[in-house]
N, C-alpha and C positions, 0 to 999 in steps of 0.2 A: 568671216570674223565669229558669227554666231557658231559655228559649227565648232570651231576651235574653243570656245568657251564651253560647250556642253561636252566636248572630250575631256577638257581640264576637272569640269565638275563630277563627270562619271568617274575619273580617276580617284578623285578625293572621295568619292562614297566608296569604292572598292578597297582604298587604303583604309578607311574608318571600319569596316565591315570587318577585315582580316584583323585588325589590332584588337577590336571588341571580343572577336570570337574567341581569341586567345586569352581574353583577361582573365585573371585571378585575383583574389583578395590579396592583399599585399601586406595588411597589419593585422595581428590577431593578437587576443588577449588569452592567458592561460590561467582560469580560476584556481584557487585551491580545491584540491580534491578531498573527496570524504571517504571515511572508513578508519581502520586504524592507523594512526599517526605515521608510524614509521612507512607502513608499506604506501599510504597515501601519498606521503611527501617523495618517496623513491619512484614512485609511477608517476608522479607529476613532471619531476625531474627528467625522467626516460621521455615525455612527451616534448619537453622543452627542448630538448636535443635533438628529436626528430624534426622539429618544425622550425629551430632557430637556423638552419643553413637555407632554407627557401622562403623564409618569411620574417618580418620584422614582428618581433614580439613586444607588444606594449605592456607598459608597467599594471600592474592588477589596480593599485592605487588609482592611476589616472583613470581607468575606465568606471571605478565604482565612485570617483568623486563626480565624474560628469555624469553617470546615472541618478545620483543623489540630487544633482543641480537640475536635472532636466523634469520639465513641468509635464502634467498629464501622466498618463499610464496607458500600458500595454503598448502596441506598435509606434505609437507617438512619443512614447517616453524614450523607447530603444532608438529610435531614428535620429531623434534630437541629441541622446549621448554618444551614438556612432559618429554623427558629424561633428560633435564637440572634441571628441577623443581621438578622432581618426582611425576608429576601429573598424575592420571590414568583417571579422568572423569572432565569435566568443566560444572559447573551448574549456569544458569541465569535465569531472570525470569521478568516478567512485570506485572502492575495491571491496569486494564480497569476499570474506574469508569463507572457504569451501572444505577443505580439508586439512590435513597436518602439514604439506609440504607445498600445495600450489594453493593459487588464489586466482579469481578473475577480475581482470581491472577493464572497466566500461569508459569509453569517452564518446562525449557527445558534442556534435558540433552544431551550433546555432547561427543564424543569419543575424549580424548587430542590427540591420537596419530594421527587421520587422519582429526579433525574437523568435522567430520560426525555428524550431530544432529540425534540422536536416534529418540527421540519423547518427546511428551510433556504430562504434566499432569495439570488439571486447578481444582481449588477448590473454594470456595465463601469465602469470609472474608468480616467482618462488615466495617461499616463507620470509625471506630476506628482502623481498622487493625487487629482486634482478629481473631483468627484461633479457630473456634469451635472444639469440641473433634471428632465430624463425620468427618469435614474436614481433621483433622490431621491424623486420620486413613486411609482416602482414599490417603492423602498427602505421608504417609509413604508406603503403598501398592505399589502407583505408581511408586515411586521413587525407591524403591526396585526392581520391575520388568525391568525399564528402566536402573538401574545400573548395573544389571545382565547382560545386553548386551554390556556393554563396556568391552574392551581388557585391562587387567592389565598388559599385556605386556611392558616392556621396562622403567618402573617406578623406577627401581632400576638399569638400565644400565646408564653408562658414556656417556654424550654428544658426538654426532659424526656428521660430516656434510656428510660422505659417509655411507648411509643408503642402506644396501644390499636387493633389493626388487627380487622376483620371480614372473616372469611372463610367460605367455605361448604363447610365440610370434614365437619361432624358432631363431635360429641364423642369428643377423642383416647381409644383404648383404655386402660382400666387408671386414668384420670386422674379425680380428682374436681372437678366443677364446682360452685362455690358458687353457691346458687339466687339469682337477683337479687330485690332487693326488689321487691314487688308495689305498683304505683303504687296510691295512694290513691283510693278509688272514688267518694268524696262529694266530686267535684270541682266542685259548682256551689255548695257551701255549705249545701245544705238539710240537714235532720235526718233524712233518709228512710234506710231500712235497705239501700238496694241498695248491695251491696258487690261485685257482679259487673262494673260498668262498668269498662272499662279505658281510662279517661281520661288515663292516663300515655303512650301510645304516641303518640309525635310522629314516628314514621317518614314519615309523608306530607309533614309540613312539612320534614324535612331532605332527604328525597329529591326533591322536586319541581323544586326549582331546578336541582340539577346534572344531573338528567333533560333538563330543558329546555334548558339551555344546551348540552349536546350534541347536541342536535338543530337548534339554532338555526345550526349549521354544517353543514348535510348533506353538501355536496360534500366539505369536508375529513373528515367522520366516516366516509364512505363510503369515502375513500381511504385513511385509516388503520386501520379495522376494529377498533378497539380496544372489542370487545363484551365484556361481562361475564356469565358465565354463571350461571343458580341453579338449584341442585338442592334446592331448598326444597318446600314444600307444593306439590302439582299442582291444589290446589283452585282453580278458575277465580274465584270471588267472595274469594279471599284476595289482593287486588292489593297491600296494604300489606304483605304477608309477604313477596312477591316483590321488592318494591321496597326492602324492606330488606336483602335478600341482595345485590342489585346495587349496593348503595351502595359508593363507594371508600373505603378505609380510612383517608385522611388527613381525611375528613368525619364519622367516625364517634367517639362519645363512648364511653368504657368503660361508662357507665351505661344505654347506649340499649341493652343487649341484652334480647332479649325473652324473655318466660318460657318455659319448656318447654312449658307448659300450651298455647300457641298454635299446637303443631303443627309450627313451624319449626325446623328443626336447625342454625340458626347457633351459632357459639360465639365467644367473646370470646379474641383471641390476643393476645398482648403482642409486644415489639419482637423477640422471638427467633423469631418466626414470619414467613413470606414475607408481604409485603403484596400487595393486587390488584394495585396498580399496577405493583410487580416483576413478578408473575406475568405480567402482560400483555405488560411490555416482554420479557419474557425468551421468551414464545411466538413473537415475532417475530425471534429470533435464527436465523439461518441455522444449520441442524446441531443443533438442539435437539430431541431426543426424549424421549419419554415417562420414560425411565430417568434422564435427566441432569435433566429440568425440576426437581424438587426442589432439586437441589444449586444450580442456577442462581439458583432465587428466594431460597435462603439467602444465597449469597455476591453475589448482584445481578448485573444484565445488564452493567455496565460494570467487573466485577471482572476480573482476572487468571484467576480460575479458570473463570469464564464463557469466556473466550477460549480457555483451552486445551482445553475440552470441545467447543466448536463450531467452533473453528478460526478465529474471527474475533470482533471486537466491535463492533457496530454503530455504538456510539459514537464510535470511532476517526475521524479525520479522513483523507479520503483522502491519500494519498501524491503529491506533484506528480512528473510524468516528469522523469528526470534530463536534463542538458543535454550534461554533461561527465563523461568517463572518464579517469582517468588510473592506470597500473598498471606494476610495475616487479617483473622477478624473473631468473631465470635459464632458460638452454636446455643441453641437451647433444644431441649427433647424432653423425652418421657420413657421411663422404663419400668416394667414389671415382669412377675413369675406367677405363673399358673402352674398346681401340683396335681397330680391325677395320682389316684390311689387304687390298688389292685388286691383285693374285689374293691370295685367302686362304694360297695357300702361297709368299707372298714371302718369300727368303731370310732378310732381315732379322730380327732380333728386336724386336718393339714393345715400347714403353715399359710398366712395370707400376706401376699405382697401386691398390692395393685399399684397401678401406674403412679410414678412419682416423677416430678419435675427435675429436670438437670439443667444446667448452664456453665458456659466457662469458655475459655480462649481455644481458638483453633487456627492452624497455619498449615502452609502447603508449600513445596518446593519442588521444581520440575528440572530437569537437564535433558536437553535434546541436541547433542553435539555434531550431528549429521543430518541435516533436514533434507526431505526429498525434494522440496523444492525451494532454491536461493532465495527467492522472493514470495513475500506473502505475509500474512498476519497470524498463522498458526503455528503450533509445534507440530512437527511432522518428523518421520523417520524413528529409529529407535532412540529410546530414552529412558530416564530413571526419576521416578516420582517419590516423594515421602510426604507423609500425611501425620499431623498429631492434634489430639485433642485432651485440654486439661479441665476437670471442673473445678470451679471457684464458690466454696461454700455451700455446696450440696449436703442435704441430710434426708434421712429416713425416719418417718414416724412410726413407731412400733407399739403394740398392746401386748404387755406381759400377763397372761391370764391367770399364772400361776401365783405371782405376787400382786397381781391386781393392780399394775402401775402402766401408765402411758407416757411415753417422752419422744423426744427429737433426738436422734444420734447422728453424727457427722458419717456422711458417705463419699470415699475418694475414688473418682472416675479418672482412669487414665488409659487412653488408646492411642496406638500408633500403626504405622503401617508404611513399609517399602516395596516397591514393585519395580519391575521390568516392562515397559510399554511398546508396542509399535503401533504409531499412528499412519496411516496411509489414506492419502486424499483419492476419492473416487469421483473425479471430474472436479467441478466448481461449486457443489451444493452438498456433498455428503463426505464426511471423513469417518473412517472405522477406526477403532482403537481396542486392541487386543493386550491383556497384561496377565501377568502371574505375580502374585505378590505373597508376603510373608508378614505377618502382624500380630498384635496381641491387644485386648481390650479387657480390662481388669476391674472390678468392683469391690472396694475393701472398706468394711464396715470399721468404727472405731472400737476400741478394745472394751469399752465399758458396754458395748451393745449386748443386751441380755440373750445367755444361751437358750434359755427356754422358748425363745420365738421361733428358732431353729430355721433361721435363715441364714443360708452360708455364703461365705465369700466366694467368689468365682474370678478366675483369671483366664479367658479364651486365646489359646495360643494356635495359629491357625495357618494354613496354606490355602490360597482361594485362586481361582483362573476364571477369567470372564471377559466380557466384550461391552464395548461403547458404541452407540452411534452419534455423531454430531452432526446437525443440520445447520448451514449455513442460512440464515434467517436474511441478512443483509452483507454488506461487504465485510462487517467485523462483528456482528452481534451473532451469537452461537447459542443453541439448545441442545442438549444431549441426553440421554436417557440410556439405561444399561443395566447390568445385573452381574453377580458372580456367585458362585458356589464356594461353599468354606470346608474344608475337610480339616477337622478339629485334631490337634496333636495333645492338646492338654484342657482340662477344665478348671484345675485349681484345687481347693479344699472339697468343693461338693462331691468330688469323685472318691473322696479318701473313706476309708474303713469306717471311721467315727461318723460320718455322715452318710451318704446316701450309697457309697460302694461304687463298683464299677460298671461299666456300661459300655453304650457306643452312643455317639454324638455327631451332629451335621447342623450345617448353617446356610443361610440364604441371605443375599444384601440386594437391594433394589435401590434404585436411585433416579433422581430427575433434578437437573440441572441448567442452570443459564449463565451466559458470559456477556456483558456488555461493556463497550470499550468508553473511557471517560478521557483518553487523548489518545497520543502517539504510544506511549508508553504503558499508561494507567488502564486499568480495566478493574470492572465489578464482577464478582463471580459469587453465585449462589447454588445451594444444593438443599434437596430434600431427601432424607434418606431412610429406611426401612431394614432393620436387621432383626433375624429370628435365628436362634439356636435351640435346638430340641434335643434334650439327654434322655435316653432310655437306660434303665438300670437293672443288674441283674438279681437283686434282691440280697447281696452280701454285705450290704451296709447296714450300720445300728439302726437308721431311720428309714430302711426299705426291705427290711426282712417282715415278711406277713405273719410268720409265726410267733414273733416276739411280740410280749405285750406291751414293752415299751417302747415298740416301733411305730412309726406312722404309716407303715405301707406304703410308701409313695414309688410308683413304678415310672414316674415320666413328669420331668420339669421342663415347661416352654420358656424361655426367656425372651423377651422381644422388646424392642425400642424402636422409637421413631423419632426425628428430630430434623432440623434444618440449620445451616450454617449461611452465613454472609462474609465474604471477605473483598478486601482491597489490595490488589496486587501491581507489580510493575513487569513488564516483560522486556527483554532486552536480548 
């Protein structure tokens, strides 16, 4: 009789083992995809078609309503929502525009019981959102593999706020653990007095399917390395005890706790305690140390607290590299001109133009259509930039020694520049920026400015070439410095025969800047810039000819300016 019952029990164990080993999630919810609306909707529709044949697709509203109604946060909220909505896996995705004709669609699969992201699979789609047959096959294979790692437990269970969890921590200090009921010893229905048989321990029945399912995906298991550690009895013969300890929290019943007499130190924890799945996921968080691990387990790996403690959240979607930046702000600066004579002791007095203040508006725009990295916070690749500065209410004080008068005269300053840039990241700390630019900077005095002061209007038209080095101080804060050489194409009235005549000119520009994030899109940019233009004259102008008594004998003019600008911008 006893042997017959044992055979039946063994058959039941094997049947349960086989059924659980092949178990897969039955119900999935597919959230709205992110990215360009048309591409995101087309991509989501393709995923729905792939999964609809093998899985029950649950309404997105049903899942969101269950999650909003769930108490707590982190794994507790996910687990409660999963049981309330009957969802086993959560699928979401996003589309990254990359080129003119093809884009990348990434699909992420998360376990609805824990919120743990299993992995992602990426495929190419066209600019119309069409998924090719080859991409569909890759998508089907990848999703089937990822969903094979999702636990199907709990989808048929009723919602509960007290989720029993088995963790291997030993009995809490100062706490009272109620002794579990001892299972009936007389399991076979006989009237013998053997009360020592522990027939109620079904650990092996529960554990074996999960253990087998993990090892059926050996390659993926090795990549994820989600091993659970056991601090239970070291007795080599107590295999069931170790299996009990390793068992994940979402498959354990509250009444399955072993008796203290068995020597195992496992305890029963409720929803207030960290789950094994949460602990495993939190351990994967970069920056998680032994001191912060407990807090991460309590709040959950996808919580704001975990992000604050570790610096990043592994469940966050990667940020797509920006393609466009626009910024607007203001500038302040000073500009002056120094006049040199040849010979140095020329009897005439040269003009005087000391450094004078300027201020006004500044703007900048940049377009980088083909970034080197599809994910990140910086502009990369080949791009086009445009800058503009316009003075507001600037003036220049001048002393007319001939008429013995002094006055303030308006000065209009306009500078613009457009260039082709190539920005390339060298690792994660440095980005280099090479550029070729064309621009113009003009200083125009009002018509009533006295000609006897002999300060000319200038309009510097130039080509420039230079390079910048940008340092990544933090994940998004940047410091850059660089310079450019200016080849002067024109200098304006200063080179006319009525003024200082022909000659040669060259320039140099140096700058130091910073960029600080103000949000996901906004940033604050600042820059200090020094510009110097030097003009040597041939002596064929009315004011530069040494032999002319009416001349000033000016052989060189150095025009220098220094200033800074601050702008608030948006990157997208």
